[in-house]
Each structure stands twice: as structure tokens, then as C-alpha cells.
C-alpha positions as CSV (number, residue, x, y, z in Angstrom):
1,M,19.3,-16.0,-10.9
2,P,18.0,-13.8,-13.3
3,K,17.6,-10.1,-12.0
4,D,13.8,-10.0,-12.9
5,Y,13.4,-12.2,-9.5
6,I,15.0,-10.6,-6.9
7,R,11.6,-9.4,-6.1
8,L,10.6,-12.6,-4.6
9,T,13.2,-12.6,-2.3
10,Q,13.7,-9.1,-1.5
11,P,12.2,-5.9,-1.8
12,L,13.4,-3.3,-4.5
13,V,13.7,0.7,-4.0
14,R,14.4,3.3,-6.4
15,D,17.7,5.0,-6.3
16,T,16.7,8.8,-6.0
17,S,20.2,9.8,-7.5
18,R,19.5,7.8,-10.4
19,G,16.6,6.6,-10.8
20,E,17.5,2.9,-10.8
21,L,16.0,0.2,-8.9
22,R,18.2,-1.6,-6.2
23,P,17.7,-3.9,-3.4
24,S,17.0,-3.1,-0.3
25,S,16.3,-4.2,3.5
26,W,12.1,-4.5,4.0
27,D,12.5,-1.8,7.0
28,E,14.1,0.6,4.4
29,A,11.4,-0.4,1.8
30,L,8.4,-0.6,4.3
31,D,9.9,3.3,5.6
32,R,9.8,4.6,2.0
33,T,6.4,3.3,1.3
34,V,4.9,5.1,5.1
35,A,6.9,8.3,4.1
36,G,5.1,8.1,0.6
37,L,1.4,7.3,2.1
38,R,1.9,10.4,4.6
39,A,3.3,12.8,2.0
40,A,0.1,11.6,-0.2
41,G,-2.1,12.2,2.7
42,A,-0.6,15.6,3.7
43,A,-1.1,17.1,0.3
44,H,-4.1,15.8,-1.1
45,G,-6.2,15.1,2.3
46,P,-7.2,11.8,3.6
47,Q,-9.7,11.2,0.7
48,T,-7.0,10.5,-1.6
49,Y,-6.9,7.2,0.0
50,G,-9.0,4.2,-0.9
51,I,-9.8,0.5,-0.3
52,F,-11.2,-2.2,-2.3
53,S,-12.1,-5.6,-0.4
54,C,-12.6,-8.7,-2.2
55,S,-16.0,-10.3,-1.8
56,K,-14.4,-13.8,-1.4
57,S,-12.8,-12.3,2.2
58,T,-14.2,-13.2,5.2
59,N,-16.2,-10.8,7.0
60,E,-13.9,-10.5,9.5
61,V,-11.2,-9.2,6.6
62,N,-13.9,-7.0,5.4
63,F,-14.7,-5.5,8.7
64,T,-10.7,-4.9,9.2
65,A,-10.2,-3.7,5.9
66,Q,-13.1,-0.9,6.2
67,K,-11.9,0.0,10.2
68,F,-8.2,0.6,8.6
69,S,-9.6,2.9,5.8
70,R,-12.0,5.0,8.1
71,V,-9.7,5.1,11.0
72,V,-6.4,4.9,10.4
73,L,-6.6,6.7,7.0
74,G,-9.7,8.9,7.5
75,S,-11.0,7.9,4.4
76,N,-14.9,6.7,3.7
77,N,-13.6,5.3,0.1
78,I,-14.2,2.1,0.4
79,D,-15.7,-0.3,-2.1
80,S,-16.2,-4.2,-2.9
81,C,-17.4,-6.5,-5.5
82,N,-19.7,-7.6,-3.5
83,R,-22.4,-6.2,-6.2
84,T,-21.5,-8.6,-9.3
């Protein structure tokens, strides 16, 4: 299987020592994602984050997205493409 298709079956993370992507477990990839999001929020505040929701989503999905943005991330930066 070509190396380009590894992302379809498992996540890749950047190796900090060499700067190259390497296969990882889902737990490690998600832990690194959470750490990066927390670091960005700590450095720049909750308005660092923004959510863009799709008008083709259900009302329930859009409601969940805005609740996640406001309650979990602490940001009012939420928009959708409903105006188009």
C-alpha cells in the first residue's frame, strides 16, 4: 500500500525530534490534539476558537455545535452558511 494512504486506516503524528510524520494510535493522536487546543486557548484565550456549521445539517447538529462552541470552548465565534 502506498504511504499516502496510511491516513485512511490510522492517524499520523509529527515526530518532534525529526519533524517527520509517523503512524500512531488513535489515543496518542487525540491526546496530542487536545493538548494543542488547550495550549492555544491558554496562550490566546477562548476567542481563539471558532466553529463553522453547515446549513445542510439538522437543527439538532447545529444546536450541538453552538453549545459546544459556547459552553466547552467558551467562544461565541460560530457561523454558518445559512445566509447564502
